[in-house]
C-alpha positions as CSV (number, residue, x, y, z in Angstrom):
1,Q,-20.2,31.4,-3.8
2,I,-22.2,34.2,-5.3
3,G,-19.0,36.3,-5.3
4,D,-17.2,33.8,-7.4
5,L,-20.1,33.7,-9.8
6,L,-20.0,37.5,-10.2
7,T,-16.4,37.5,-11.1
8,M,-16.9,35.1,-13.9
9,F,-19.1,37.7,-15.7
10,W,-17.9,40.9,-14.2
11,S,-14.1,41.0,-13.8
12,D,-14.1,44.2,-11.8
13,A,-16.2,42.8,-9.1
14,S,-14.1,42.4,-5.9
15,N,-16.7,42.4,-3.1
16,D,-16.9,39.2,-1.0
17,L,-20.6,38.9,-0.5
18,K,-20.0,35.9,1.9
19,S,-23.1,34.3,0.3
20,E,-23.7,30.9,-1.3
21,I,-26.6,29.3,-3.2
22,T,-27.7,26.2,-1.1
23,A,-30.7,25.3,-3.2
24,F,-31.7,25.9,-6.9
25,N,-34.6,24.2,-8.7
26,L,-35.9,25.1,-12.2
27,G,-38.6,23.4,-13.9
28,I,-40.0,24.2,-17.3
29,E,-42.9,22.6,-19.2
30,P,-43.2,24.4,-22.7
31,P,-46.3,22.7,-24.0
32,A,-48.3,23.6,-20.9
33,K,-46.8,27.0,-20.5
34,N,-45.7,26.1,-17.0
35,Y,-42.4,27.0,-15.2
36,S,-41.2,27.2,-11.6
37,L,-38.1,28.6,-10.0
38,N,-36.9,28.2,-6.4
39,C,-33.6,29.5,-5.0
40,D,-32.3,29.7,-1.5
41,V,-29.2,31.6,-0.4
42,E,-27.3,31.6,2.8
43,S,-25.3,34.7,3.8
44,D,-23.1,36.3,6.4
45,W,-22.7,39.6,4.6
46,T,-22.4,42.8,6.7
47,F,-23.5,45.4,4.3
48,L,-23.5,48.3,6.9
49,S,-21.4,49.0,10.0
50,I,-21.7,51.9,12.3
51,S,-18.8,52.5,14.6
52,T,-20.4,54.9,17.3
53,P,-22.5,53.3,18.6
54,K,-21.3,50.0,17.2
55,L,-24.0,48.5,15.1
56,D,-23.9,46.0,12.3
57,F,-26.6,45.3,9.6
58,T,-26.1,41.7,8.3
59,M,-27.9,39.9,5.5
60,T,-28.1,36.2,6.7
61,G,-30.1,34.7,3.8
62,M,-32.8,35.2,1.0
63,S,-35.1,33.0,-0.9
64,L,-37.0,33.3,-4.3
65,E,-40.0,31.4,-5.4
66,V,-41.7,32.1,-8.8
67,A,-44.2,30.1,-10.6
68,S,-46.4,30.3,-13.7
69,Q,-49.2,28.0,-14.4
70,Q,-50.8,28.5,-18.0
71,G,-49.9,32.2,-17.9
72,T,-50.9,32.9,-14.3
73,T,-47.8,34.0,-12.4
74,S,-47.2,34.0,-8.6
75,G,-44.0,34.6,-6.7
76,K,-42.4,35.5,-3.3
77,F,-39.1,37.0,-2.2
78,I,-37.8,36.7,1.3
79,G,-34.9,38.5,2.9
80,L,-33.4,37.5,6.2
81,F,-31.4,40.0,8.3
82,N,-29.7,40.6,11.6
83,I,-29.3,43.9,13.4
84,G,-26.8,44.5,16.2
85,A,-25.2,41.0,16.7
86,D,-21.8,41.4,18.3
87,E,-19.6,38.4,19.1
88,A,-17.4,40.3,21.4
89,T,-20.2,41.0,23.9
90,G,-22.3,37.9,23.1
91,N,-25.2,40.1,21.9
92,K,-27.2,38.0,19.3
93,G,-29.0,41.2,18.0
94,V,-32.4,41.0,16.5
95,D,-33.4,38.8,13.5
96,I,-35.6,40.4,10.9
97,T,-37.5,38.8,8.0
98,L,-38.9,40.9,5.2
99,F,-40.9,39.6,2.3
100,A,-42.9,40.6,-0.8
101,G,-45.2,38.3,-2.7
102,Y,-47.7,38.2,-5.5
103,A,-50.5,35.8,-6.0
104,D,-54.2,35.9,-7.1
105,K,-53.8,39.5,-8.4
106,T,-52.6,40.7,-4.9
107,W,-49.4,42.0,-3.6
108,T,-48.4,41.2,0.0
109,F,-45.6,43.0,1.8
110,G,-44.5,42.5,5.4
111,G,-41.9,41.8,7.9
112,N,-41.4,40.4,11.4
113,T,-38.8,40.0,14.2
114,G,-37.6,36.7,15.5
115,T,-39.8,34.9,17.8
116,G,-39.3,35.8,21.4
117,Q,-36.5,38.3,20.6
118,K,-37.0,41.5,22.6
119,I,-36.1,44.9,21.5
120,S,-35.5,47.3,24.4
121,L,-36.6,50.8,23.4
122,V,-34.9,52.2,26.6
123,D,-31.5,50.7,25.5
124,I,-32.0,52.2,22.0
125,A,-32.8,55.6,23.6
126,C,-29.6,55.4,25.9
127,T,-27.6,54.3,22.9
128,F,-28.6,56.8,20.2
129,L,-29.8,60.0,21.9
130,K,-26.5,61.1,23.3
131,P,-24.6,60.8,20.0
132,F,-27.3,63.0,18.5
133,G,-26.6,65.7,20.9
134,I,-29.7,65.1,23.1
135,G,-29.3,65.5,26.8
136,D,-28.1,62.6,29.1
137,I,-30.7,60.0,30.1
138,P,-31.2,60.2,33.9
139,D,-29.4,57.6,36.0
140,W,-32.6,56.2,37.6
141,V,-33.7,55.3,34.1
142,K,-30.4,53.6,33.1
143,N,-30.3,51.7,36.3
144,G,-32.9,49.2,35.3
145,N,-35.9,51.1,36.8
146,V,-37.6,51.5,33.5
147,D,-38.0,48.8,30.8
148,L,-39.9,49.2,27.7
149,D,-39.6,46.1,25.5
150,I,-41.4,45.1,22.3
151,S,-41.1,41.6,20.8
152,D,-42.8,39.4,18.1
153,V,-43.3,42.5,16.0
154,S,-45.0,41.9,12.6
155,F,-46.5,43.9,9.8
156,V,-48.4,42.9,6.8
157,A,-49.8,45.1,3.9
158,T,-52.1,43.4,1.4
159,I,-52.7,45.4,-1.7
160,P,-54.9,43.9,-4.4
161,D,-54.8,45.0,-8.0
162,Q,-57.2,47.8,-8.9
163,S,-59.0,45.4,-11.3
164,T,-60.2,43.3,-8.3
165,S,-62.1,46.3,-6.7
166,K,-60.8,44.9,-3.2
167,P,-59.6,47.3,-0.5
168,N,-56.1,47.4,0.8
169,S,-55.5,46.1,4.3
170,Y,-52.8,46.5,6.9
171,E,-52.0,44.3,10.0
172,V,-49.7,45.2,12.9
173,G,-49.0,42.9,15.8
174,G,-46.6,42.6,18.6
175,T,-46.1,42.3,22.4
176,V,-45.2,45.2,24.7
177,E,-43.7,44.9,28.2
178,W,-43.5,48.0,30.3
179,L,-41.9,48.3,33.7
180,L,-41.6,51.4,35.8
181,N,-40.2,51.7,39.3
182,F,-39.9,55.4,40.6
183,S,-39.8,56.0,44.3
184,S,-42.7,54.2,45.7
185,F,-44.6,53.9,42.3
186,N,-44.3,50.6,40.7
187,L,-46.0,49.6,37.4
188,S,-45.8,46.4,35.4
189,L,-47.8,46.1,32.1
190,D,-47.9,43.4,29.4
191,A,-50.0,43.8,26.3
192,V,-50.5,42.0,23.0
193,V,-51.2,44.3,20.1
194,D,-53.1,43.0,17.1
195,V,-54.5,45.8,14.7
196,T,-56.1,45.4,11.2
197,F,-57.0,48.3,9.2
198,S,-58.8,48.3,5.8
199,N,-59.4,51.4,3.7
200,T,-62.9,50.3,2.6
């Protein structure tokens, strides 16, 4: 348990991080100036809770990979999170993966949602607009006549070192499902978004 490890070196630490190291590998070759480090952590640490509306932010895991081969270093950090899971209602929330990596003189930052997991923008609007003092959502919207869902959302930013003279690039992807039923007007739209931008 990471919490137990912290208390060994920091007696005032009292937080239960609900996290444990599940894998740890360290390799060192001094003559060749090579080393590698791999560490995986499983967690169930809710680091932020909102009561109204009820919403929990939980870290579910992380991993770290670092390697150096004859002075050339690469590495990657991955954080796993869940937003909105609620055992009482059976809501599994949305899984989010965030990562940062460095290799070949290039930084890579990105994130994605869990495969096939839908995020209802209408539900988010109905949940959050009223607490912020914005007017009520019309009943015909809340009664299932309007759906606007996104899923498989991903974002990657690739940022090379200036010494490479390569441009930054950005990729955004995801799936959008839109349903609108109003009076005799019916609309159903599915779209896959895949956009790449480079500042050449």
